[in-house]
Structures are given as structure tokens and as C-alpha cells.
All heavy atoms as TSV, in Angstrom:
chain	resi	resn	atom	element	x	y	z
A	1	MET	N	N	72.644	262.865	76.866
A	1	MET	CA	C	73.691	263.002	75.873
A	1	MET	C	C	73.214	264.019	74.824
A	1	MET	O	O	72.093	263.954	74.344
A	1	MET	CB	C	73.981	261.650	75.221
A	1	MET	CG	C	75.073	261.733	74.195
A	1	MET	SD	S	75.391	260.189	73.303
A	1	MET	CE	C	76.162	259.230	74.562
A	2	ALA	N	N	74.070	264.929	74.455
A	2	ALA	CA	C	73.742	265.952	73.469
A	2	ALA	C	C	73.678	265.331	72.079
A	2	ALA	O	O	74.457	264.442	71.746
A	2	ALA	CB	C	74.787	267.059	73.494
A	3	GLU	N	N	72.738	265.806	71.266
A	3	GLU	CA	C	72.597	265.293	69.911
A	3	GLU	C	C	73.710	265.844	69.028
A	3	GLU	O	O	74.001	267.029	69.058
A	3	GLU	CB	C	71.241	265.685	69.340
A	3	GLU	CG	C	70.924	264.990	68.050
A	3	GLU	CD	C	69.506	265.224	67.608
A	3	GLU	OE1	O	68.622	265.264	68.475
A	3	GLU	OE2	O	69.307	265.376	66.403
A	4	GLN	N	N	74.341	264.956	68.268
A	4	GLN	CA	C	75.432	265.339	67.373
A	4	GLN	C	C	74.894	265.621	65.983
A	4	GLN	O	O	73.953	264.974	65.533
A	4	GLN	CB	C	76.422	264.185	67.241
A	4	GLN	CG	C	77.650	264.314	68.077
A	4	GLN	CD	C	78.608	263.196	67.738
A	4	GLN	OE1	O	78.284	262.040	67.869
A	4	GLN	NE2	N	79.800	263.569	67.312
A	5	THR	N	N	75.501	266.546	65.298
A	5	THR	CA	C	75.189	266.804	63.905
A	5	THR	C	C	76.113	265.943	63.056
A	5	THR	O	O	77.324	265.916	63.293
A	5	THR	CB	C	75.423	268.285	63.568
A	5	THR	OG1	O	74.638	269.077	64.451
A	5	THR	CG2	C	75.037	268.593	62.146
A	6	PRO	N	N	75.582	265.210	62.070
A	6	PRO	CA	C	76.454	264.366	61.241
A	6	PRO	C	C	77.429	265.213	60.427
A	6	PRO	O	O	77.122	266.340	60.048
A	6	PRO	CB	C	75.487	263.616	60.338
A	6	PRO	CG	C	74.210	264.349	60.392
A	6	PRO	CD	C	74.186	265.122	61.669
A	7	ASP	N	N	78.610	264.644	60.174
A	7	ASP	CA	C	79.608	265.317	59.352
A	7	ASP	C	C	79.221	265.280	57.881
A	7	ASP	O	O	79.616	266.152	57.113
A	7	ASP	CB	C	80.986	264.670	59.545
A	7	ASP	CG	C	81.513	264.893	60.943
A	7	ASP	OD1	O	81.626	266.060	61.348
A	7	ASP	OD2	O	81.794	263.900	61.640
A	8	SER	N	N	78.465	264.271	57.505
A	8	SER	CA	C	78.022	264.143	56.120
A	8	SER	C	C	76.786	263.259	56.082
A	8	SER	O	O	76.545	262.472	56.992
A	8	SER	CB	C	79.130	263.529	55.266
A	8	SER	OG	O	78.760	263.511	53.914
A	9	ILE	N	N	75.999	263.391	55.027
A	9	ILE	CA	C	74.815	262.554	54.825
A	9	ILE	C	C	74.838	262.058	53.382
A	9	ILE	O	O	75.043	262.833	52.456
A	9	ILE	CB	C	73.517	263.341	55.080
A	9	ILE	CG1	C	73.468	263.819	56.536
A	9	ILE	CG2	C	72.296	262.481	54.766
A	9	ILE	CD1	C	72.284	264.711	56.845
A	10	ILE	N	N	74.659	260.743	53.218
A	10	ILE	CA	C	74.595	260.143	51.890
A	10	ILE	C	C	73.179	259.622	51.698
A	10	ILE	O	O	72.647	258.926	52.557
A	10	ILE	CB	C	75.596	258.983	51.746
A	10	ILE	CG1	C	77.031	259.476	51.893
A	10	ILE	CG2	C	75.402	258.264	50.414
A	10	ILE	CD1	C	78.057	258.360	51.901
A	11	THR	N	N	72.568	259.963	50.571
A	11	THR	CA	C	71.230	259.482	50.236
A	11	THR	C	C	71.296	258.792	48.889
A	11	THR	O	O	71.872	259.323	47.934
A	11	THR	CB	C	70.234	260.659	50.164
A	11	THR	OG1	O	70.275	261.369	51.394
A	11	THR	CG2	C	68.823	260.169	49.935
A	12	THR	N	N	70.721	257.587	48.808
A	12	THR	CA	C	70.690	256.846	47.551
A	12	THR	C	C	69.387	256.075	47.459
A	12	THR	O	O	68.722	255.858	48.472
A	12	THR	CB	C	71.901	255.898	47.428
A	12	THR	OG1	O	71.936	255.342	46.125
A	12	THR	CG2	C	71.844	254.785	48.447
A	13	GLN	N	N	69.019	255.689	46.268
A	13	GLN	CA	C	67.821	254.876	46.074
A	13	GLN	C	C	68.222	253.544	45.468
A	13	GLN	O	O	69.037	253.486	44.543
A	13	GLN	CB	C	66.820	255.577	45.167
A	13	GLN	CG	C	66.175	256.751	45.839
A	13	GLN	CD	C	65.022	257.312	45.021
A	13	GLN	OE1	O	64.937	257.080	43.823
A	13	GLN	NE2	N	64.149	258.040	45.683
A	14	ARG	N	N	67.627	252.470	46.016
A	14	ARG	CA	C	67.907	251.128	45.523
A	14	ARG	C	C	66.633	250.302	45.625
A	14	ARG	O	O	66.024	250.250	46.695
A	14	ARG	CB	C	69.027	250.481	46.346
A	14	ARG	CG	C	69.425	249.115	45.830
A	14	ARG	CD	C	70.528	248.501	46.628
A	14	ARG	NE	N	71.747	249.294	46.444
A	14	ARG	CZ	C	72.827	249.156	47.173
A	14	ARG	NH1	N	72.850	248.302	48.149
A	14	ARG	NH2	N	73.875	249.893	46.942
A	15	ASN	N	N	66.249	249.689	44.539
A	15	ASN	CA	C	65.055	248.842	44.495
A	15	ASN	C	C	63.825	249.554	45.044
A	15	ASN	O	O	63.035	248.990	45.792
A	15	ASN	CB	C	65.284	247.533	45.259
A	15	ASN	CG	C	66.418	246.721	44.680
A	15	ASN	OD1	O	66.659	246.743	43.485
A	15	ASN	ND2	N	67.149	246.028	45.524
A	16	GLY	N	N	63.669	250.818	44.700
A	16	GLY	CA	C	62.494	251.576	45.127
A	16	GLY	C	C	62.544	252.069	46.556
A	16	GLY	O	O	61.579	252.653	47.046
A	17	GLN	N	N	63.630	251.835	47.260
A	17	GLN	CA	C	63.775	252.302	48.637
A	17	GLN	C	C	64.814	253.410	48.684
A	17	GLN	O	O	65.809	253.370	47.973
A	17	GLN	CB	C	64.217	251.182	49.569
A	17	GLN	CG	C	63.208	250.094	49.747
A	17	GLN	CD	C	63.688	249.047	50.747
A	17	GLN	OE1	O	64.884	248.869	50.938
A	17	GLN	NE2	N	62.759	248.362	51.375
A	18	THR	N	N	64.576	254.379	49.542
A	18	THR	CA	C	65.554	255.444	49.765
A	18	THR	C	C	66.373	255.083	51.000
A	18	THR	O	O	65.822	254.799	52.058
A	18	THR	CB	C	64.851	256.796	49.973
A	18	THR	OG1	O	64.069	257.085	48.818
A	18	THR	CG2	C	65.867	257.903	50.194
A	19	ILE	N	N	67.676	255.097	50.850
A	19	ILE	CA	C	68.597	254.774	51.942
A	19	ILE	C	C	69.325	256.055	52.327
A	19	ILE	O	O	69.911	256.717	51.476
A	19	ILE	CB	C	69.599	253.686	51.523
A	19	ILE	CG1	C	68.843	252.425	51.117
A	19	ILE	CG2	C	70.601	253.413	52.633
A	19	ILE	CD1	C	69.701	251.393	50.424
A	20	VAL	N	N	69.258	256.400	53.604
A	20	VAL	CA	C	69.922	257.598	54.112
A	20	VAL	C	C	70.952	257.155	55.142
A	20	VAL	O	O	70.628	256.437	56.086
A	20	VAL	CB	C	68.914	258.577	54.756
A	20	VAL	CG1	C	69.627	259.797	55.305
A	20	VAL	CG2	C	67.837	258.975	53.757
A	21	ALA	N	N	72.192	257.570	54.953
A	21	ALA	CA	C	73.259	257.240	55.896
A	21	ALA	C	C	73.855	258.538	56.436
A	21	ALA	O	O	74.232	259.416	55.679
A	21	ALA	CB	C	74.343	256.419	55.221
A	22	GLU	N	N	73.867	258.657	57.749
A	22	GLU	CA	C	74.516	259.797	58.398
A	22	GLU	C	C	75.921	259.359	58.795
A	22	GLU	O	O	76.100	258.315	59.401
A	22	GLU	CB	C	73.739	260.236	59.627
A	22	GLU	CG	C	72.366	260.757	59.311
A	22	GLU	CD	C	71.617	261.190	60.556
A	22	GLU	OE1	O	71.933	260.718	61.660
A	22	GLU	OE2	O	70.701	262.006	60.415
A	23	LEU	N	N	76.904	260.150	58.429
A	23	LEU	CA	C	78.297	259.812	58.703
A	23	LEU	C	C	78.844	260.693	59.817
A	23	LEU	O	O	78.710	261.914	59.783
A	23	LEU	CB	C	79.138	259.996	57.447
A	23	LEU	CG	C	78.661	259.227	56.209
A	23	LEU	CD1	C	79.486	259.616	55.001
A	23	LEU	CD2	C	78.717	257.748	56.452
A	24	PHE	N	N	79.464	260.054	60.785
A	24	PHE	CA	C	80.101	260.755	61.894
A	24	PHE	C	C	81.568	260.359	61.891
A	24	PHE	O	O	81.896	259.178	61.906
A	24	PHE	CB	C	79.454	260.361	63.232
A	24	PHE	CG	C	78.012	260.747	63.333
A	24	PHE	CD1	C	77.013	259.897	62.891
A	24	PHE	CD2	C	77.654	261.976	63.861
A	24	PHE	CE1	C	75.677	260.252	62.979
A	24	PHE	CE2	C	76.323	262.348	63.957
A	24	PHE	CZ	C	75.330	261.482	63.507
A	25	PHE	N	N	82.455	261.319	61.824
A	25	PHE	CA	C	83.878	261.061	61.771
A	25	PHE	C	C	84.517	261.297	63.130
A	25	PHE	O	O	84.151	262.226	63.846
A	25	PHE	CB	C	84.558	261.967	60.738
A	25	PHE	CG	C	84.043	261.767	59.343
A	25	PHE	CD1	C	83.279	262.739	58.725
A	25	PHE	CD2	C	84.310	260.600	58.656
A	25	PHE	CE1	C	82.798	262.557	57.455
A	25	PHE	CE2	C	83.828	260.409	57.370
A	25	PHE	CZ	C	83.073	261.387	56.776
A	26	ASN	N	N	85.473	260.448	63.454
A	26	ASN	CA	C	86.293	260.651	64.632
A	26	ASN	C	C	87.464	261.520	64.186
A	26	ASN	O	O	88.415	261.047	63.577
A	26	ASN	CB	C	86.779	259.306	65.188
A	26	ASN	CG	C	87.674	259.470	66.382
A	26	ASN	OD1	O	87.990	260.576	66.787
A	26	ASN	ND2	N	88.094	258.360	66.959
A	27	HIS	N	N	87.382	262.793	64.471
A	27	HIS	CA	C	88.371	263.741	63.961
A	27	HIS	C	C	89.759	263.545	64.564
A	27	HIS	O	O	90.738	264.043	64.012
A	27	HIS	CB	C	87.879	265.177	64.170
A	27	HIS	CG	C	86.627	265.462	63.407
A	27	HIS	ND1	N	86.613	265.761	62.069
A	27	HIS	CD2	C	85.323	265.444	63.783
A	27	HIS	CE1	C	85.376	265.939	61.650
A	27	HIS	NE2	N	84.565	265.746	62.667
A	28	SER	N	N	89.845	262.808	65.650
A	28	SER	CA	C	91.164	262.540	66.226
A	28	SER	C	C	91.645	261.124	65.887
A	28	SER	O	O	92.691	260.703	66.345
A	28	SER	CB	C	91.134	262.726	67.749
A	28	SER	OG	O	90.225	261.796	68.321
A	29	GLY	N	N	90.900	260.397	65.070
A	29	GLY	CA	C	91.269	259.027	64.698
A	29	GLY	C	C	92.402	258.997	63.682
A	29	GLY	O	O	92.704	259.979	63.012
A	30	THR	N	N	93.017	257.823	63.553
A	30	THR	CA	C	94.134	257.664	62.625
A	30	THR	C	C	93.710	256.966	61.337
A	30	THR	O	O	94.416	257.027	60.344
A	30	THR	CB	C	95.269	256.853	63.268
A	30	THR	OG1	O	94.750	255.575	63.672
A	30	THR	CG2	C	95.840	257.587	64.471
A	31	GLU	N	N	92.546	256.292	61.357
A	31	GLU	CA	C	92.045	255.616	60.162
A	31	GLU	C	C	91.304	256.603	59.275
A	31	GLU	O	O	90.577	257.457	59.773
A	31	GLU	CB	C	91.059	254.516	60.572
A	31	GLU	CG	C	91.521	253.134	60.307
A	31	GLU	CD	C	90.446	252.116	60.668
A	31	GLU	OE1	O	89.525	252.419	61.411
A	31	GLU	OE2	O	90.584	251.001	60.171
A	32	THR	N	N	91.469	256.469	57.979
A	32	THR	CA	C	90.763	257.355	57.064
A	32	THR	C	C	89.369	256.798	56.786
A	32	THR	O	O	89.083	255.621	57.029
A	32	THR	CB	C	91.508	257.481	55.717
A	32	THR	OG1	O	91.486	256.210	55.063
A	32	THR	CG2	C	92.935	257.961	55.919
A	33	PHE	N	N	88.512	257.639	56.248
A	33	PHE	CA	C	87.178	257.203	55.861
A	33	PHE	C	C	87.264	256.077	54.839
A	33	PHE	O	O	86.528	255.100	54.894
A	33	PHE	CB	C	86.382	258.380	55.293
A	33	PHE	CG	C	85.044	257.977	54.740
A	33	PHE	CD1	C	84.011	257.620	55.594
A	33	PHE	CD2	C	84.826	257.948	53.385
A	33	PHE	CE1	C	82.778	257.233	55.096
A	33	PHE	CE2	C	83.596	257.569	52.877
A	33	PHE	CZ	C	82.574	257.209	53.735
A	34	ARG	N	N	88.203	256.193	53.929
A	34	ARG	CA	C	88.386	255.171	52.891
A	34	ARG	C	C	88.727	253.817	53.510
A	34	ARG	O	O	88.207	252.783	53.089
A	34	ARG	CB	C	89.483	255.634	51.954
A	34	ARG	CG	C	89.740	254.718	50.810
A	34	ARG	CD	C	90.808	255.304	49.925
A	34	ARG	NE	N	91.125	254.393	48.861
A	34	ARG	CZ	C	92.042	254.604	47.965
A	34	ARG	NH1	N	92.741	255.704	48.002
A	34	ARG	NH2	N	92.273	253.729	47.027
A	35	ASP	N	N	89.606	253.806	54.517
A	35	ASP	CA	C	89.962	252.565	55.210
A	35	ASP	C	C	88.737	251.924	55.857
A	35	ASP	O	O	88.508	250.721	55.756
A	35	ASP	CB	C	91.010	252.829	56.298
A	35	ASP	CG	C	92.341	253.304	55.758
A	35	ASP	OD1	O	92.648	253.012	54.579
A	35	ASP	OD2	O	93.060	253.986	56.503
A	36	LYS	N	N	87.946	252.744	56.540
A	36	LYS	CA	C	86.760	252.228	57.225
A	36	LYS	C	C	85.714	251.729	56.238
A	36	LYS	O	O	85.090	250.695	56.454
A	36	LYS	CB	C	86.159	253.313	58.123
A	36	LYS	CG	C	87.036	253.623	59.301
A	36	LYS	CD	C	86.429	254.682	60.169
A	36	LYS	CE	C	87.358	254.990	61.323
A	36	LYS	NZ	N	86.745	255.836	62.315
A	37	LEU	N	N	85.530	252.449	55.133
A	37	LEU	CA	C	84.562	252.037	54.132
A	37	LEU	C	C	84.962	250.696	53.522
A	37	LEU	O	O	84.125	249.819	53.318
A	37	LEU	CB	C	84.428	253.107	53.050
A	37	LEU	CG	C	83.395	252.854	51.970
A	37	LEU	CD1	C	82.000	252.710	52.563
A	37	LEU	CD2	C	83.413	253.996	50.956
A	38	LEU	N	N	86.239	250.506	53.248
A	38	LEU	CA	C	86.720	249.244	52.701
A	38	LEU	C	C	86.424	248.094	53.663
A	38	LEU	O	O	85.995	247.023	53.240
A	38	LEU	CB	C	88.214	249.321	52.398
A	38	LEU	CG	C	88.842	248.052	51.832
A	38	LEU	CD1	C	88.184	247.664	50.511
A	38	LEU	CD2	C	90.330	248.231	51.652
A	39	LYS	N	N	86.625	248.297	54.953
A	39	LYS	CA	C	86.322	247.260	55.941
A	39	LYS	C	C	84.844	246.884	55.921
A	39	LYS	O	O	84.494	245.716	55.991
A	39	LYS	CB	C	86.694	247.736	57.351
A	39	LYS	CG	C	88.159	247.696	57.643
A	39	LYS	CD	C	88.404	248.127	59.068
A	39	LYS	CE	C	89.864	248.172	59.401
A	39	LYS	NZ	N	90.092	248.607	60.787
A	40	VAL	N	N	83.980	247.883	55.807
A	40	VAL	CA	C	82.539	247.624	55.774
A	40	VAL	C	C	82.170	246.836	54.520
A	40	VAL	O	O	81.404	245.875	54.576
A	40	VAL	CB	C	81.740	248.943	55.841
A	40	VAL	CG1	C	80.275	248.713	55.555
A	40	VAL	CG2	C	81.916	249.598	57.192
A	41	ILE	N	N	82.715	247.224	53.379
A	41	ILE	CA	C	82.409	246.540	52.121
A	41	ILE	C	C	82.886	245.094	52.170
A	41	ILE	O	O	82.162	244.172	51.790
A	41	ILE	CB	C	83.037	247.286	50.929
A	41	ILE	CG1	C	82.324	248.627	50.737
A	41	ILE	CG2	C	82.984	246.448	49.663
A	41	ILE	CD1	C	83.012	249.565	49.781
A	42	LEU	N	N	84.088	244.872	52.650
A	42	LEU	CA	C	84.614	243.513	52.733
A	42	LEU	C	C	83.808	242.672	53.720
A	42	LEU	O	O	83.490	241.521	53.448
A	42	LEU	CB	C	86.091	243.534	53.132
A	42	LEU	CG	C	87.048	244.068	52.080
A	42	LEU	CD1	C	88.463	244.160	52.646
A	42	LEU	CD2	C	87.021	243.218	50.830
A	43	SER	N	N	83.457	243.243	54.847
A	43	SER	CA	C	82.659	242.539	55.843
A	43	SER	C	C	81.293	242.162	55.279
A	43	SER	O	O	80.818	241.046	55.454
A	43	SER	CB	C	82.494	243.407	57.086
A	43	SER	OG	O	81.602	242.806	57.989
A	44	ASP	N	N	80.672	243.092	54.571
A	44	ASP	CA	C	79.356	242.843	53.988
A	44	ASP	C	C	79.428	241.742	52.936
A	44	ASP	O	O	78.570	240.871	52.884
A	44	ASP	CB	C	78.810	244.139	53.378
A	44	ASP	CG	C	77.387	243.973	52.886
A	44	ASP	OD1	O	76.539	243.527	53.683
A	44	ASP	OD2	O	77.128	244.287	51.713
A	45	SER	N	N	80.454	241.759	52.099
A	45	SER	CA	C	80.553	240.741	51.053
A	45	SER	C	C	80.823	239.368	51.653
A	45	SER	O	O	80.349	238.362	51.144
A	45	SER	CB	C	81.619	241.111	50.025
A	45	SER	OG	O	82.902	241.080	50.589
A	46	LEU	N	N	81.549	239.296	52.751
A	46	LEU	CA	C	81.801	238.015	53.403
A	46	LEU	C	C	80.532	237.469	54.054
A	46	LEU	O	O	80.299	236.265	54.055
A	46	LEU	CB	C	82.915	238.153	54.440
A	46	LEU	CG	C	84.311	238.397	53.870
A	46	LEU	CD1	C	85.303	238.658	54.993
A	46	LEU	CD2	C	84.759	237.234	53.014
A	47	GLN	N	N	79.684	238.336	54.590
A	47	GLN	CA	C	78.425	237.909	55.198
A	47	GLN	C	C	77.479	237.362	54.143
A	47	GLN	O	O	76.680	236.476	54.419
A	47	GLN	CB	C	77.762	239.068	55.941
A	47	GLN	CG	C	78.454	239.420	57.225
A	47	GLN	CD	C	77.809	240.600	57.926
A	47	GLN	OE1	O	76.826	241.149	57.469
A	47	GLN	NE2	N	78.372	240.987	59.046
A	48	ASP	N	N	77.552	237.887	52.928
A	48	ASP	CA	C	76.698	237.420	51.843
A	48	ASP	C	C	77.202	236.096	51.262
A	48	ASP	O	O	76.588	235.549	50.362
A	48	ASP	CB	C	76.659	238.451	50.702
A	48	ASP	CG	C	75.903	239.708	51.090
A	48	ASP	OD1	O	75.171	239.677	52.091
A	48	ASP	OD2	O	76.053	240.718	50.389
A	49	GLY	N	N	78.342	235.625	51.744
A	49	GLY	CA	C	78.921	234.402	51.220
A	49	GLY	C	C	79.672	234.598	49.923
A	49	GLY	O	O	80.055	233.644	49.264
A	50	GLN	N	N	79.892	235.843	49.550
A	50	GLN	CA	C	80.615	236.142	48.317
A	50	GLN	C	C	82.102	236.259	48.618
A	50	GLN	O	O	82.495	236.681	49.680
A	50	GLN	CB	C	80.149	237.472	47.720
A	50	GLN	CG	C	78.693	237.534	47.382
A	50	GLN	CD	C	78.296	238.947	46.975
A	50	GLN	OE1	O	79.131	239.825	46.851
A	50	GLN	NE2	N	77.017	239.151	46.787
A	51	GLU	N	N	82.868	235.866	47.660
A	51	GLU	CA	C	84.311	236.066	47.763
A	51	GLU	C	C	84.603	237.504	47.367
A	51	GLU	O	O	84.189	237.937	46.300
A	51	GLU	CB	C	85.040	235.103	46.825
A	51	GLU	CG	C	86.540	235.101	46.999
A	51	GLU	CD	C	86.986	234.482	48.294
A	51	GLU	OE1	O	86.284	233.638	48.843
A	51	GLU	OE2	O	88.073	234.870	48.762
A	52	PRO	N	N	85.271	238.292	48.221
A	52	PRO	CA	C	85.558	239.679	47.831
A	52	PRO	C	C	86.479	239.717	46.619
A	52	PRO	O	O	87.340	238.861	46.450
A	52	PRO	CB	C	86.251	240.271	49.059
A	52	PRO	CG	C	86.672	239.124	49.875
A	52	PRO	CD	C	85.799	237.957	49.514
A	53	GLU	N	N	86.237	240.699	45.760
A	53	GLU	CA	C	87.094	240.866	44.598
A	53	GLU	C	C	88.474	241.291	45.031
A	53	GLU	O	O	88.641	242.026	45.987
A	53	GLU	CB	C	86.515	241.923	43.663
A	53	GLU	CG	C	85.248	241.498	42.972
A	53	GLU	CD	C	84.771	242.545	41.992
A	53	GLU	OE1	O	85.603	243.343	41.503
A	53	GLU	OE2	O	83.569	242.569	41.729
A	54	LYS	N	N	89.457	240.816	44.323
A	54	LYS	CA	C	90.834	241.209	44.628
A	54	LYS	C	C	91.101	242.531	43.905
A	54	LYS	O	O	91.081	242.595	42.683
A	54	LYS	CB	C	91.793	240.135	44.184
A	54	LYS	CG	C	91.491	238.777	44.788
A	54	LYS	CD	C	92.734	238.031	45.096
A	54	LYS	CE	C	92.498	236.666	45.656
A	54	LYS	NZ	N	91.556	236.492	46.674
A	55	THR	N	N	91.316	243.558	44.675
A	55	THR	CA	C	91.587	244.870	44.098
A	55	THR	C	C	92.839	245.443	44.722
A	55	THR	O	O	93.222	245.070	45.820
A	55	THR	CB	C	90.416	245.848	44.348
A	55	THR	OG1	O	90.219	245.953	45.767
A	55	THR	CG2	C	89.137	245.370	43.699
A	56	GLU	N	N	93.442	246.318	44.011
A	56	GLU	CA	C	94.624	246.997	44.521
A	56	GLU	C	C	94.204	248.373	45.015
A	56	GLU	O	O	93.515	249.097	44.327
A	56	GLU	CB	C	95.664	247.139	43.421
A	56	GLU	CG	C	96.940	247.775	43.908
A	56	GLU	CD	C	97.983	247.861	42.799
A	56	GLU	OE1	O	97.959	247.015	41.892
A	56	GLU	OE2	O	98.790	248.794	42.851
A	57	ILE	N	N	94.607	248.681	46.217
A	57	ILE	CA	C	94.285	249.977	46.787
A	57	ILE	C	C	95.484	250.889	46.597
A	57	ILE	O	O	96.596	250.560	47.021
A	57	ILE	CB	C	93.931	249.869	48.275
A	57	ILE	CG1	C	92.734	248.956	48.459
A	57	ILE	CG2	C	93.692	251.240	48.873
A	57	ILE	CD1	C	92.428	248.634	49.883
A	58	THR	N	N	95.261	252.004	45.948
A	58	THR	CA	C	96.333	252.969	45.761
A	58	THR	C	C	96.007	254.207	46.561
A	58	THR	O	O	94.850	254.571	46.721
A	58	THR	CB	C	96.501	253.329	44.281
A	58	THR	OG1	O	95.266	253.841	43.801
A	58	THR	CG2	C	96.897	252.121	43.470
A	59	ARG	N	N	96.994	254.833	47.068
A	59	ARG	CA	C	96.801	256.038	47.864
A	59	ARG	C	C	97.435	257.204	47.181
A	59	ARG	O	O	98.347	257.142	46.483
A	59	ARG	CB	C	97.392	255.875	49.248
A	59	ARG	CG	C	96.637	254.843	50.004
A	59	ARG	CD	C	97.197	254.760	51.400
A	59	ARG	NE	N	96.533	253.649	52.047
A	59	ARG	CZ	C	95.801	253.775	53.123
A	59	ARG	NH1	N	95.655	254.915	53.688
A	59	ARG	NH2	N	95.236	252.729	53.654
């Protein structure tokens, strides 16, 4: 399989650790990056046992 170049890279530091995320977009997909990111955030908060905050999403 040929190696893909990421569409974007996010780097952040938290608690003394550097976190690097490579983002690959499905250019023919119908979901936006914002939609997918919201799903990840909600999924992560549910795994932590936290109740997700009720927010309004505006487009």
C-alpha cells in the first residue's frame, strides 16, 4: 500500500506531552470535518463517564 500524505497535522502539548495528530480527509465524503470532530468529542466524553455539555451547533 502506498504511503499517504496527511491533509493536515495538529500538534499540541498537554501535561508535558506532545500530541501529534495526522488528519486524512475523505474528499468524496458527505460529512464535514466539524461533524466528525463532534462525534469524536461526544464519544470521548461518554467513555469518561461525563455527561456531554448541551451545546447548540450553528452552521
